All heavy atoms as a GROMACS GRO file, in nm:
protein
  611
    1MET      N    1   0.084  -0.118   0.000
    1MET     CA    2   0.000   0.000   0.000
    1MET      C    3   0.088   0.125   0.000
    1MET      O    4   0.182   0.136   0.075
    1MET     CB    5  -0.090  -0.001   0.124
    1MET     CG    6  -0.185   0.113   0.128
    1MET     SD    7  -0.322   0.069   0.233
    1MET     CE    8  -0.330   0.205   0.338
    2VAL      N    9   0.055   0.219  -0.083
    2VAL     CA   10   0.131   0.342  -0.094
    2VAL      C   11   0.071   0.447  -0.003
    2VAL      O   12  -0.050   0.470  -0.002
    2VAL     CB   13   0.129   0.393  -0.240
    2VAL    CG1   14   0.203   0.524  -0.252
    2VAL    CG2   15   0.186   0.289  -0.334
    3SER      N   16   0.156   0.510   0.077
    3SER     CA   17   0.104   0.615   0.166
    3SER      C   18   0.080   0.742   0.084
    3SER      O   19   0.147   0.767  -0.014
    3SER     CB   20   0.202   0.641   0.279
    3SER     OG   21   0.322   0.691   0.228
    4PRO      N   22  -0.017   0.823   0.128
    4PRO     CA   23  -0.048   0.946   0.054
    4PRO      C   24   0.069   1.043   0.060
    4PRO      O   25   0.144   1.047   0.157
    4PRO     CB   26  -0.170   1.004   0.126
    4PRO     CG   27  -0.177   0.934   0.255
    4PRO     CD   28  -0.102   0.805   0.243
    5SER      N   29   0.086   1.120  -0.046
    5SER     CA   30   0.192   1.220  -0.048
    5SER      C   31   0.158   1.332   0.052
    5SER      O   32   0.045   1.342   0.100
    5SER     CB   33   0.209   1.279  -0.188
    5SER     OG   34   0.099   1.362  -0.218
    6ARG      N   35   0.253   1.416   0.079
    6ARG     CA   36   0.233   1.525   0.175
    6ARG      C   37   0.117   1.614   0.132
    6ARG      O   38   0.043   1.666   0.213
    6ARG     CB   39   0.361   1.608   0.184
    6ARG     CG   40   0.357   1.712   0.293
    6ARG     CD   41   0.487   1.789   0.296
    6ARG     NE   42   0.511   1.870   0.409
    6ARG     CZ   43   0.431   1.961   0.462
    6ARG    NH1   44   0.312   1.977   0.417
    6ARG    NH2   45   0.466   2.034   0.565
    7ASP      N   46   0.098   1.635   0.000
    7ASP     CA   47  -0.008   1.722  -0.049
    7ASP      C   48  -0.146   1.658  -0.035
    7ASP      O   49  -0.246   1.727  -0.033
    7ASP     CB   50   0.016   1.757  -0.196
    7ASP     CG   51   0.140   1.844  -0.213
    7ASP    OD1   52   0.175   1.914  -0.116
    7ASP    OD2   53   0.199   1.841  -0.320
    8GLN      N   54  -0.152   1.526  -0.027
    8GLN     CA   55  -0.280   1.456  -0.023
    8GLN      C   56  -0.331   1.432   0.118
    8GLN      O   57  -0.449   1.411   0.138
    8GLN     CB   58  -0.270   1.322  -0.096
    8GLN     CG   59  -0.247   1.338  -0.244
    8GLN     CD   60  -0.221   1.206  -0.312
    8GLN    OE1   61  -0.174   1.112  -0.247
    8GLN    NE2   62  -0.251   1.197  -0.439
    9ARG      N   63  -0.243   1.434   0.216
    9ARG     CA   64  -0.288   1.407   0.353
    9ARG      C   65  -0.331   1.536   0.422
    9ARG      O   66  -0.291   1.644   0.383
    9ARG     CB   67  -0.180   1.337   0.433
    9ARG     CG   68  -0.055   1.417   0.455
    9ARG     CD   69   0.050   1.336   0.529
    9ARG     NE   70   0.175   1.406   0.529
    9ARG     CZ   71   0.214   1.491   0.622
    9ARG    NH1   72   0.137   1.515   0.725
    9ARG    NH2   73   0.331   1.550   0.614
   10LYS      N   74  -0.413   1.521   0.525
   10LYS     CA   75  -0.455   1.638   0.601
   10LYS      C   76  -0.335   1.693   0.678
   10LYS      O   77  -0.251   1.617   0.724
   10LYS     CB   78  -0.566   1.601   0.700
   10LYS     CG   79  -0.697   1.574   0.635
   10LYS     CD   80  -0.804   1.555   0.737
   10LYS     CE   81  -0.937   1.535   0.668
   10LYS     NZ   82  -1.044   1.511   0.764
   11PRO      N   83  -0.328   1.825   0.693
   11PRO     CA   84  -0.215   1.883   0.767
   11PRO      C   85  -0.217   1.840   0.913
   11PRO      O   86  -0.323   1.830   0.974
   11PRO     CB   87  -0.237   2.033   0.756
   11PRO     CG   88  -0.353   2.054   0.669
   11PRO     CD   89  -0.417   1.924   0.642
   12ASP      N   90  -0.101   1.811   0.966
   12ASP     CA   91  -0.088   1.776   1.106
   12ASP      C   92  -0.110   1.903   1.189
   12ASP      O   93  -0.055   2.008   1.158
   12ASP     CB   94   0.052   1.719   1.131
   12ASP     CG   95   0.076   1.680   1.275
   12ASP    OD1   96  -0.022   1.651   1.347
   12ASP    OD2   97   0.193   1.678   1.316
   13VAL      N   98  -0.189   1.893   1.295
   13VAL     CA   99  -0.223   2.010   1.376
   13VAL      C  100  -0.097   2.075   1.433
   13VAL      O  101  -0.084   2.197   1.430
   13VAL     CB  102  -0.322   1.973   1.489
   13VAL    CG1  103  -0.344   2.090   1.581
   13VAL    CG2  104  -0.452   1.926   1.430
   14THR      N  105  -0.002   1.998   1.480
   14THR     CA  106   0.120   2.057   1.537
   14THR      C  107   0.201   2.125   1.428
   14THR      O  108   0.266   2.225   1.452
   14THR     CB  109   0.207   1.950   1.606
   14THR    OG1  110   0.238   1.846   1.512
   14THR    CG2  111   0.137   1.892   1.726
   15GLU      N  112   0.195   2.073   1.307
   15GLU     CA  113   0.264   2.134   1.194
   15GLU      C  114   0.204   2.270   1.163
   15GLU      O  115   0.275   2.365   1.136
   15GLU     CB  116   0.249   2.040   1.074
   15GLU     CG  117   0.334   2.072   0.956
   15GLU     CD  118   0.316   1.968   0.848
   15GLU    OE1  119   0.322   1.849   0.877
   15GLU    OE2  120   0.294   2.010   0.734
   16ILE      N  121   0.073   2.282   1.168
   16ILE     CA  122   0.004   2.407   1.139
   16ILE      C  123   0.037   2.512   1.244
   16ILE      O  124   0.063   2.626   1.211
   16ILE     CB  125  -0.148   2.385   1.131
   16ILE    CG1  126  -0.182   2.306   1.005
   16ILE    CG2  127  -0.223   2.517   1.132
   16ILE    CD1  128  -0.327   2.267   0.996
   17VAL      N  129   0.038   2.475   1.369
   17VAL     CA  130   0.058   2.570   1.478
   17VAL      C  131   0.196   2.634   1.472
   17VAL      O  132   0.210   2.752   1.503
   17VAL     CB  133   0.036   2.500   1.614
   17VAL    CG1  134   0.078   2.588   1.730
   17VAL    CG2  135  -0.109   2.459   1.630
   18THR      N  136   0.297   2.563   1.429
   18THR     CA  137   0.433   2.616   1.433
   18THR      C  138   0.471   2.695   1.308
   18THR      O  139   0.575   2.756   1.305
   18THR     CB  140   0.535   2.501   1.450
   18THR    OG1  141   0.520   2.409   1.341
   18THR    CG2  142   0.514   2.431   1.582
   19ARG      N  143   0.387   2.696   1.206
   19ARG     CA  144   0.419   2.768   1.084
   19ARG      C  145   0.361   2.908   1.086
   19ARG      O  146   0.271   2.938   1.163
   19ARG     CB  147   0.365   2.691   0.964
   19ARG     CG  148   0.440   2.561   0.948
   19ARG     CD  149   0.412   2.488   0.820
   19ARG     NE  150   0.328   2.556   0.727
   19ARG     CZ  151   0.230   2.498   0.661
   19ARG    NH1  152   0.204   2.372   0.678
   19ARG    NH2  153   0.157   2.565   0.575
   20GLU      N  154   0.411   2.995   0.998
   20GLU     CA  155   0.362   3.132   0.991
   20GLU      C  156   0.276   3.159   0.869
   20GLU      O  157   0.196   3.251   0.870
   20GLU     CB  158   0.480   3.230   0.991
   20GLU     CG  159   0.550   3.236   1.124
   20GLU     CD  160   0.654   3.345   1.126
   20GLU    OE1  161   0.631   3.452   1.068
   20GLU    OE2  162   0.760   3.323   1.186
   21TRP      N  163   0.292   3.083   0.762
   21TRP     CA  164   0.220   3.105   0.637
   21TRP      C  165   0.137   2.983   0.603
   21TRP      O  166   0.184   2.870   0.618
   21TRP     CB  167   0.318   3.132   0.523
   21TRP     CG  168   0.390   3.262   0.539
   21TRP    CD1  169   0.511   3.282   0.600
   21TRP    CD2  170   0.346   3.390   0.495
   21TRP    NE1  171   0.544   3.415   0.596
   21TRP    CE2  172   0.446   3.483   0.531
   21TRP    CE3  173   0.233   3.435   0.426
   21TRP    CZ2  174   0.435   3.619   0.503
   21TRP    CZ3  175   0.223   3.570   0.397
   21TRP    CH2  176   0.323   3.661   0.436
   22TYR      N  177   0.014   3.005   0.555
   22TYR     CA  178  -0.078   2.894   0.528
   22TYR      C  179  -0.141   2.908   0.390
   22TYR      O  180  -0.165   3.019   0.342
   22TYR     CB  181  -0.190   2.892   0.632
   22TYR     CG  182  -0.136   2.884   0.771
   22TYR    CD1  183  -0.126   2.997   0.850
   22TYR    CD2  184  -0.090   2.764   0.822
   22TYR    CE1  185  -0.073   2.991   0.977
   22TYR    CE2  186  -0.037   2.756   0.949
   22TYR     CZ  187  -0.029   2.870   1.026
   22TYR     OH  188   0.024   2.863   1.151
   23SER      N  189  -0.173   2.796   0.330
   23SER     CA  190  -0.244   2.796   0.203
   23SER      C  191  -0.391   2.823   0.229
   23SER      O  192  -0.439   2.816   0.344
   23SER     CB  193  -0.229   2.660   0.134
   23SER     OG  194  -0.298   2.560   0.208
   24ILE      N  195  -0.465   2.851   0.124
   24ILE     CA  196  -0.609   2.872   0.137
   24ILE      C  197  -0.675   2.746   0.193
   24ILE      O  198  -0.762   2.754   0.280
   24ILE     CB  199  -0.670   2.914   0.001
   24ILE    CG1  200  -0.630   3.058  -0.028
   24ILE    CG2  201  -0.821   2.895   0.000
   24ILE    CD1  202  -0.680   3.114  -0.157
   25LYS      N  203  -0.632   2.632   0.148
   25LYS     CA  204  -0.687   2.505   0.195
   25LYS      C  205  -0.662   2.486   0.345
   25LYS      O  206  -0.751   2.444   0.420
   25LYS     CB  207  -0.627   2.389   0.116
   25LYS     CG  208  -0.687   2.256   0.144
   25LYS     CD  209  -0.628   2.152   0.050
   25LYS     CE  210  -0.692   2.017   0.071
   25LYS     NZ  211  -0.636   1.917  -0.021
   26GLU      N  212  -0.542   2.521   0.391
   26GLU     CA  213  -0.510   2.508   0.533
   26GLU      C  214  -0.591   2.606   0.618
   26GLU      O  215  -0.638   2.570   0.727
   26GLU     CB  216  -0.360   2.529   0.556
   26GLU     CG  217  -0.275   2.417   0.499
   26GLU     CD  218  -0.128   2.450   0.496
   26GLU    OE1  219  -0.093   2.568   0.472
   26GLU    OE2  220  -0.048   2.358   0.515
   27VAL      N  221  -0.609   2.728   0.569
   27VAL     CA  222  -0.689   2.827   0.642
   27VAL      C  223  -0.834   2.779   0.650
   27VAL      O  224  -0.897   2.787   0.756
   27VAL     CB  225  -0.680   2.966   0.576
   27VAL    CG1  226  -0.781   3.062   0.637
   27VAL    CG2  227  -0.539   3.021   0.591
   28ALA      N  228  -0.886   2.728   0.541
   28ALA     CA  229  -1.023   2.675   0.541
   28ALA      C  230  -1.036   2.562   0.644
   28ALA      O  231  -1.133   2.559   0.720
   28ALA     CB  232  -1.060   2.624   0.402
   29HIS      N  233  -0.939   2.474   0.648
   29HIS     CA  234  -0.941   2.363   0.745
   29HIS      C  235  -0.938   2.417   0.888
   29HIS      O  236  -1.014   2.372   0.974
   29HIS     CB  237  -0.822   2.271   0.719
   29HIS     CG  238  -0.814   2.156   0.813
   29HIS    ND1  239  -0.897   2.047   0.804
   29HIS    CD2  240  -0.734   2.134   0.920
   29HIS    CE1  241  -0.867   1.962   0.902
   29HIS    NE2  242  -0.768   2.014   0.973
   30ARG      N  243  -0.854   2.515   0.914
   30ARG     CA  244  -0.842   2.572   1.049
   30ARG      C  245  -0.969   2.641   1.094
   30ARG      O  246  -1.005   2.638   1.211
   30ARG     CB  247  -0.726   2.671   1.056
   30ARG     CG  248  -0.591   2.599   1.041
   30ARG     CD  249  -0.480   2.690   1.071
   30ARG     NE  250  -0.478   2.712   1.216
   30ARG     CZ  251  -0.390   2.786   1.279
   30ARG    NH1  252  -0.298   2.848   1.211
   30ARG    NH2  253  -0.394   2.802   1.407
   31LEU      N  254  -1.039   2.708   0.999
   31LEU     CA  255  -1.161   2.781   1.034
   31LEU      C  256  -1.287   2.696   1.021
   31LEU      O  257  -1.395   2.743   1.054
   31LEU     CB  258  -1.174   2.906   0.946
   31LEU     CG  259  -1.066   3.012   0.963
   31LEU    CD1  260  -1.092   3.128   0.870
   31LEU    CD2  261  -1.058   3.059   1.108
   32GLY      N  262  -1.273   2.574   0.972
   32GLY     CA  263  -1.390   2.489   0.953
   32GLY      C  264  -1.479   2.541   0.841
   32GLY      O  265  -1.601   2.530   0.847
   33ALA      N  266  -1.417   2.600   0.740
   33ALA     CA  267  -1.490   2.658   0.627
   33ALA      C  268  -1.446   2.588   0.499
   33ALA      O  269  -1.356   2.504   0.501
   33ALA     CB  270  -1.459   2.807   0.618
   34ASN      N  271  -1.509   2.625   0.388
   34ASN     CA  272  -1.464   2.568   0.261
   34ASN      C  273  -1.370   2.666   0.191
   34ASN      O  274  -1.366   2.785   0.224
   34ASN     CB  275  -1.581   2.526   0.171
   34ASN     CG  276  -1.670   2.641   0.134
   34ASN    OD1  277  -1.623   2.750   0.104
   34ASN    ND2  278  -1.800   2.618   0.134
   35THR      N  279  -1.296   2.614   0.095
   35THR     CA  280  -1.196   2.697   0.028
   35THR      C  281  -1.260   2.811  -0.051
   35THR      O  282  -1.200   2.918  -0.063
   35THR     CB  283  -1.106   2.613  -0.065
   35THR    OG1  284  -1.190   2.543  -0.158
   35THR    CG2  285  -1.023   2.514   0.014
   36ALA      N  286  -1.381   2.791  -0.103
   36ALA     CA  287  -1.448   2.897  -0.179
   36ALA      C  288  -1.472   3.020  -0.091
   36ALA      O  289  -1.456   3.134  -0.137
   36ALA     CB  290  -1.579   2.846  -0.237
   37LEU      N  291  -1.510   3.000   0.035
   37LEU     CA  292  -1.530   3.112   0.126
   37LEU      C  293  -1.400   3.187   0.149
   37LEU      O  294  -1.396   3.310   0.143
   37LEU     CB  295  -1.587   3.065   0.260
   37LEU     CG  296  -1.595   3.172   0.369
   37LEU    CD1  297  -1.690   3.284   0.329
   37LEU    CD2  298  -1.635   3.112   0.501
   38ILE      N  299  -1.292   3.115   0.172
   38ILE     CA  300  -1.163   3.179   0.196
   38ILE      C  301  -1.119   3.256   0.072
   38ILE      O  302  -1.071   3.370   0.083
   38ILE     CB  303  -1.056   3.075   0.237
   38ILE    CG1  304  -1.102   2.995   0.360
   38ILE    CG2  305  -0.922   3.144   0.263
   38ILE    CD1  306  -1.142   3.076   0.480
   39GLU      N  307  -1.140   3.199  -0.045
   39GLU     CA  308  -1.106   3.269  -0.170
   39GLU      C  309  -1.188   3.398  -0.184
   39GLU      O  310  -1.135   3.500  -0.228
   39GLU     CB  311  -1.128   3.178  -0.290
   39GLU     CG  312  -1.026   3.067  -0.297
   39GLU     CD  313  -1.060   2.959  -0.398
   39GLU    OE1  314  -1.174   2.956  -0.450
   39GLU    OE2  315  -0.973   2.874  -0.424
   40ARG      N  316  -1.316   3.395  -0.147
   40ARG     CA  317  -1.400   3.516  -0.154
   40ARG      C  318  -1.351   3.621  -0.055
   40ARG      O  319  -1.348   3.741  -0.085
   40ARG     CB  320  -1.547   3.482  -0.127
   40ARG     CG  321  -1.616   3.417  -0.244
   40ARG     CD  322  -1.767   3.415  -0.227
   40ARG     NE  323  -1.814   3.357  -0.103
   40ARG     CZ  324  -1.842   3.227  -0.084
   40ARG    NH1  325  -1.828   3.142  -0.184
   40ARG    NH2  326  -1.885   3.184   0.031
   41LEU      N  327  -1.314   3.578   0.066
   41LEU     CA  328  -1.262   3.672   0.166
   41LEU      C  329  -1.134   3.739   0.118
   41LEU      O  330  -1.114   3.859   0.138
   41LEU     CB  331  -1.238   3.601   0.300
   41LEU     CG  332  -1.362   3.552   0.374
   41LEU    CD1  333  -1.322   3.466   0.494
   41LEU    CD2  334  -1.448   3.669   0.418
   42VAL      N  335  -1.047   3.662   0.054
   42VAL     CA  336  -0.923   3.718   0.000
   42VAL      C  337  -0.954   3.814  -0.115
   42VAL      O  338  -0.902   3.925  -0.120
   42VAL     CB  339  -0.828   3.604  -0.046
   42VAL    CG1  340  -0.712   3.660  -0.126
   42VAL    CG2  341  -0.777   3.526   0.075
   43ALA      N  342  -1.043   3.773  -0.205
   43ALA     CA  343  -1.078   3.857  -0.321
   43ALA      C  344  -1.142   3.989  -0.278
   43ALA      O  345  -1.118   4.093  -0.340
   43ALA     CB  346  -1.172   3.781  -0.414
   44SER      N  347  -1.220   3.987  -0.170
   44SER     CA  348  -1.287   4.109  -0.124
   44SER      C  349  -1.196   4.196  -0.037
   44SER      O  350  -1.232   4.308  -0.003
   44SER     CB  351  -1.412   4.073  -0.044
   44SER     OG  352  -1.377   4.015   0.081
   45GLY      N  353  -1.081   4.143   0.003
   45GLY     CA  354  -0.989   4.219   0.087
   45GLY      C  355  -1.016   4.204   0.236
   45GLY      O  356  -0.946   4.264   0.317
   46GLN      N  357  -1.115   4.126   0.273
   46GLN     CA  358  -1.143   4.106   0.416
   46GLN      C  359  -1.034   4.023   0.484
   46GLN      O  360  -1.011   4.036   0.604
   46GLN     CB  361  -1.278   4.037   0.434
   46GLN     CG  362  -1.394   4.122   0.394
   46GLN     CD  363  -1.525   4.047   0.405
   46GLN    OE1  364  -1.530   3.925   0.393
   46GLN    NE2  365  -1.632   4.120   0.428
   47LEU      N  366  -0.970   3.938   0.407
   47LEU     CA  367  -0.860   3.856   0.456
   47LEU      C  368  -0.743   3.880   0.362
   47LEU      O  369  -0.750   3.847   0.243
   47LEU     CB  370  -0.900   3.707   0.457
   47LEU     CG  371  -0.799   3.607   0.511
   47LEU    CD1  372  -0.765   3.638   0.658
   47LEU    CD2  373  -0.855   3.466   0.501
   48LYS      N  374  -0.637   3.942   0.412
   48LYS     CA  375  -0.524   3.978   0.327
   48LYS      C  376  -0.435   3.857   0.304
   48LYS      O  377  -0.410   3.779   0.396
   48LYS     CB  378  -0.446   4.091   0.390
   48LYS     CG  379  -0.525   4.220   0.393
   48LYS     CD  380  -0.445   4.334   0.450
   48LYS     CE  381  -0.533   4.457   0.450
   48LYS     NZ  382  -0.530   4.528   0.573
   49ALA      N  383  -0.389   3.844   0.182
   49ALA     CA  384  -0.303   3.733   0.144
   49ALA      C  385  -0.190   3.783   0.057
   49ALA      O  386  -0.196   3.893   0.002
   49ALA     CB  387  -0.385   3.627   0.069
   50SER      N  388  -0.086   3.702   0.044
   50SER     CA  389   0.027   3.736  -0.042
   50SER      C  390   0.036   3.633  -0.154
   50SER      O  391   0.017   3.514  -0.132
   50SER     CB  392   0.157   3.733   0.039
   50SER     OG  393   0.154   3.833   0.138
   51ARG      N  394   0.064   3.684  -0.272
   51ARG     CA  395   0.082   3.595  -0.387
   51ARG      C  396   0.230   3.564  -0.401
   51ARG      O  397   0.314   3.654  -0.403
   51ARG     CB  398   0.029   3.660  -0.513
   51ARG     CG  399   0.031   3.567  -0.633
   51ARG     CD  400  -0.036   3.628  -0.753
   51ARG     NE  401  -0.178   3.657  -0.734
   51ARG     CZ  402  -0.276   3.567  -0.742
   51ARG    NH1  403  -0.248   3.442  -0.768
   51ARG    NH2  404  -0.401   3.604  -0.726
   52VAL      N  405   0.260   3.436  -0.410
   52VAL     CA  406   0.397   3.390  -0.430
   52VAL      C  407   0.400   3.323  -0.567
   52VAL      O  408   0.345   3.216  -0.584
   52VAL     CB  409   0.438   3.289  -0.320
   52VAL    CG1  410   0.582   3.245  -0.339
   52VAL    CG2  411   0.415   3.347  -0.182
   53GLY      N  412   0.456   3.389  -0.663
   53GLY     CA  413   0.452   3.338  -0.800
   53GLY      C  414   0.319   3.371  -0.864
   53GLY      O  415   0.244   3.457  -0.818
   54LYS      N  416   0.286   3.301  -0.973
   54LYS     CA  417   0.164   3.330  -1.046
   54LYS      C  418   0.038   3.277  -0.978
   54LYS      O  419  -0.067   3.340  -0.983
   54LYS     CB  420   0.172   3.271  -1.187
   54LYS     CG  421   0.266   3.344  -1.278
   54LYS     CD  422   0.260   3.289  -1.417
   54LYS     CE  423   0.351   3.367  -1.509
   54LYS     NZ  424   0.340   3.322  -1.646
   55LYS      N  425   0.046   3.162  -0.915
   55LYS     CA  426  -0.074   3.098  -0.862
   55LYS      C  427  -0.075   3.078  -0.711
   55LYS      O  428  -0.180   3.069  -0.651
   55LYS     CB  429  -0.095   2.962  -0.929
   55LYS     CG  430  -0.124   2.971  -1.076
   55LYS     CD  431  -0.156   2.835  -1.131
   55LYS     CE  432  -0.189   2.844  -1.279
   55LYS     NZ  433  -0.219   2.713  -1.334
   56LEU      N  434   0.040   3.069  -0.650
   56LEU     CA  435   0.051   3.033  -0.510
   56LEU      C  436   0.011   3.150  -0.420
   56LEU      O  437   0.067   3.259  -0.431
   56LEU     CB  438   0.194   2.990  -0.479
   56LEU     CG  439   0.220   2.918  -0.349
   56LEU    CD1  440   0.142   2.787  -0.342
   56LEU    CD2  441   0.367   2.891  -0.334
   57ILE      N  442  -0.086   3.127  -0.332
   57ILE     CA  443  -0.134   3.230  -0.240
   57ILE      C  444  -0.111   3.180  -0.098
   57ILE      O  445  -0.143   3.066  -0.065
   57ILE     CB  446  -0.284   3.259  -0.262
   57ILE    CG1  447  -0.304   3.320  -0.400
   57ILE    CG2  448  -0.339   3.351  -0.154
   57ILE    CD1  449  -0.449   3.338  -0.439
   58ARG      N  450  -0.059   3.267  -0.014
   58ARG     CA  451  -0.034   3.231   0.126
   58ARG      C  452  -0.090   3.340   0.217
   58ARG      O  453  -0.089   3.458   0.184
   58ARG     CB  454   0.116   3.215   0.154
   58ARG     CG  455   0.176   3.093   0.086
   58ARG     CD  456   0.122   2.966   0.148
   58ARG     NE  457   0.180   2.847   0.092
   58ARG     CZ  458   0.115   2.766   0.008
   58ARG    NH1  459  -0.007   2.796  -0.031
   58ARG    NH2  460   0.172   2.658  -0.037
   59ILE      N  461  -0.138   3.297   0.334
   59ILE     CA  462  -0.196   3.388   0.433
   59ILE      C  463  -0.111   3.377   0.560
   59ILE      O  464  -0.087   3.266   0.609
   59ILE     CB  465  -0.343   3.351   0.460
   59ILE    CG1  466  -0.422   3.362   0.329
   59ILE    CG2  467  -0.402   3.438   0.571
   59ILE    CD1  468  -0.557   3.296   0.331
   60HIS      N  469  -0.069   3.492   0.611
   60HIS     CA  470   0.017   3.494   0.730
   60HIS      C  471  -0.067   3.473   0.856
   60HIS      O  472  -0.182   3.515   0.864
   60HIS     CB  473   0.091   3.629   0.737
   60HIS     CG  474   0.204   3.626   0.833
   60HIS    ND1  475   0.187   3.656   0.966
   60HIS    CD2  476   0.334   3.596   0.816
   60HIS    CE1  477   0.304   3.644   1.027
   60HIS    NE2  478   0.395   3.609   0.938
   61GLN      N  479  -0.007   3.410   0.954
   61GLN     CA  480  -0.075   3.382   1.082
   61GLN      C  481  -0.128   3.509   1.146
   61GLN      O  482  -0.240   3.511   1.198
   61GLN     CB  483   0.021   3.311   1.178
   61GLN     CG  484  -0.039   3.284   1.315
   61GLN     CD  485  -0.156   3.188   1.309
   61GLN    OE1  486  -0.144   3.081   1.252
   61GLN    NE2  487  -0.269   3.226   1.366
   62ALA      N  488  -0.051   3.617   1.143
   62ALA     CA  489  -0.095   3.743   1.204
   62ALA      C  490  -0.221   3.796   1.135
   62ALA      O  491  -0.312   3.848   1.201
   62ALA     CB  492   0.016   3.848   1.197
   63GLU      N  493  -0.230   3.780   1.003
   63GLU     CA  494  -0.349   3.824   0.930
   63GLU      C  495  -0.469   3.737   0.965
   63GLU      O  496  -0.581   3.785   0.981
   63GLU     CB  497  -0.323   3.823   0.780
   63GLU     CG  498  -0.443   3.856   0.696
   63GLU     CD  499  -0.507   3.991   0.727
   63GLU    OE1  500  -0.443   4.079   0.784
   63GLU    OE2  501  -0.628   4.007   0.695
   64LEU      N  502  -0.446   3.608   0.979
   64LEU     CA  503  -0.553   3.517   1.019
   64LEU      C  504  -0.604   3.552   1.158
   64LEU      O  505  -0.725   3.559   1.182
   64LEU     CB  506  -0.504   3.372   1.013
   64LEU     CG  507  -0.604   3.264   1.042
   64LEU    CD1  508  -0.726   3.273   0.950
   64LEU    CD2  509  -0.539   3.128   1.029
   65ASP      N  510  -0.512   3.581   1.249
   65ASP     CA  511  -0.550   3.623   1.385
   65ASP      C  512  -0.632   3.752   1.381
   65ASP      O  513  -0.733   3.765   1.449
   65ASP     CB  514  -0.427   3.644   1.472
   65ASP     CG  515  -0.353   3.515   1.504
   65ASP    OD1  516  -0.413   3.406   1.488
   65ASP    OD2  517  -0.234   3.524   1.541
   66ARG      N  518  -0.588   3.850   1.299
   66ARG     CA  519  -0.659   3.977   1.286
   66ARG      C  520  -0.801   3.954   1.235
   66ARG      O  521  -0.896   4.010   1.287
   66ARG     CB  522  -0.585   4.071   1.191
   66ARG     CG  523  -0.650   4.210   1.183
   66ARG     CD  524  -0.626   4.277   1.050
   66ARG     NE  525  -0.676   4.205   0.935
   66ARG     CZ  526  -0.804   4.202   0.895
   66ARG    NH1  527  -0.898   4.264   0.961
   66ARG    NH2  528  -0.839   4.133   0.787
   67TYR      N  529  -0.814   3.871   1.133
   67TYR     CA  530  -0.946   3.844   1.076
   67TYR      C  531  -1.038   3.778   1.179
   67TYR      O  532  -1.152   3.820   1.196
   67TYR     CB  533  -0.934   3.755   0.952
   67TYR     CG  534  -1.070   3.713   0.903
   67TYR    CD1  535  -1.151   3.802   0.833
   67TYR    CD2  536  -1.120   3.587   0.929
   67TYR    CE1  537  -1.278   3.767   0.792
   67TYR    CE2  538  -1.246   3.550   0.888
   67TYR     CZ  539  -1.324   3.641   0.820
   67TYR     OH  540  -1.452   3.605   0.779
   68VAL      N  541  -0.988   3.680   1.250
   68VAL     CA  542  -1.070   3.610   1.349
   68VAL      C  543  -1.114   3.706   1.459
   68VAL      O  544  -1.230   3.707   1.499
   68VAL     CB  545  -0.994   3.489   1.408
   68VAL    CG1  546  -1.066   3.431   1.529
   68VAL    CG2  547  -0.977   3.381   1.301
   69GLU      N  548  -1.023   3.792   1.506
   69GLU     CA  549  -1.059   3.889   1.609
   69GLU      C  550  -1.164   3.989   1.559
   69GLU      O  551  -1.254   4.027   1.632
   69GLU     CB  552  -0.936   3.964   1.658
   69GLU     CG  553  -0.861   3.886   1.763
   69GLU     CD  554  -0.764   3.973   1.840
   69GLU    OE1  555  -0.795   4.092   1.861
   69GLU    OE2  556  -0.662   3.920   1.880
   70SER      N  557  -1.152   4.029   1.432
   70SER     CA  558  -1.245   4.127   1.378
   70SER      C  559  -1.385   4.068   1.358
   70SER      O  560  -1.482   4.142   1.348
   70SER     CB  561  -1.194   4.183   1.246
   70SER     OG  562  -1.207   4.088   1.142
   71THR      N  563  -1.396   3.938   1.351
   71THR     CA  564  -1.527   3.874   1.329
   71THR      C  565  -1.582   3.808   1.454
   71THR      O  566  -1.688   3.750   1.452
   71THR     CB  567  -1.517   3.768   1.218
   71THR    OG1  568  -1.423   3.669   1.255
   71THR    CG2  569  -1.478   3.832   1.086
   72THR      N  570  -1.509   3.820   1.565
   72THR     CA  571  -1.554   3.760   1.691
   72THR      C  572  -1.671   3.837   1.747
   72THR      O  573  -1.669   3.961   1.753
   72THR     CB  574  -1.438   3.756   1.793
   72THR    OG1  575  -1.331   3.680   1.735
   72THR    CG2  576  -1.482   3.691   1.924
   73ILE      N  577  -1.772   3.766   1.789
   73ILE     CA  578  -1.894   3.828   1.844
   73ILE      C  579  -1.877   3.847   1.993
   73ILE      O  580  -1.840   3.754   2.066
   73ILE     CB  581  -2.017   3.739   1.815
   73ILE    CG1  582  -2.037   3.727   1.666
   73ILE    CG2  583  -2.140   3.795   1.884
   73ILE    CD1  584  -2.141   3.625   1.627
   74ASN      N  585  -1.905   3.966   2.040
   74ASN     CA  586  -1.900   3.997   2.182
   74ASN      C  587  -2.033   3.957   2.246
   74ASN      O  588  -2.137   4.015   2.214
   74ASN     CB  589  -1.872   4.146   2.203
   74ASN     CG  590  -1.858   4.183   2.348
   74ASN    OD1  591  -1.877   4.099   2.436
   74ASN    ND2  592  -1.826   4.306   2.373
   75PRO      N  593  -2.034   3.861   2.339
   75PRO     CA  594  -2.160   3.816   2.398
   75PRO      C  595  -2.230   3.923   2.484
   75PRO      O  596  -2.348   3.914   2.510
   75PRO     CB  597  -2.120   3.695   2.482
   75PRO     CG  598  -1.975   3.709   2.505
   75PRO     CD  599  -1.920   3.788   2.390
   76ASP      N  600  -2.154   4.026   2.524
   76ASP     CA  601  -2.211   4.131   2.608
   76ASP      C  602  -2.281   4.241   2.528
   76ASP      O  603  -2.335   4.334   2.585
   76ASP     CB  604  -2.104   4.194   2.696
   76ASP     CG  605  -2.045   4.093   2.794
   76ASP    OD1  606  -2.119   4.001   2.835
   76ASP    OD2  607  -1.926   4.106   2.827
   77GLY      N  608  -2.276   4.226   2.395
   77GLY     CA  609  -2.349   4.325   2.316
   77GLY      C  610  -2.262   4.397   2.226
   77GLY      O  611  -2.279   4.478   2.151
   0.00000   0.00000   0.00000
């Protein structure tokens, strides 16, 4: 049996926590969302991303933290 390549397996949680840059797929996995939503957030500018080369898009951990904080609901009103 052939084991899945690194690109085919789900990211290891400890691997995600120690890195600073994430793919759209990894961000979607972390937020429990689908990749189409993350792509829309990037396209609208709500979630800032950096393009590396022609197709590769990466999102920095600090930007992900900023986005999550900006969308957090305050239970006190």
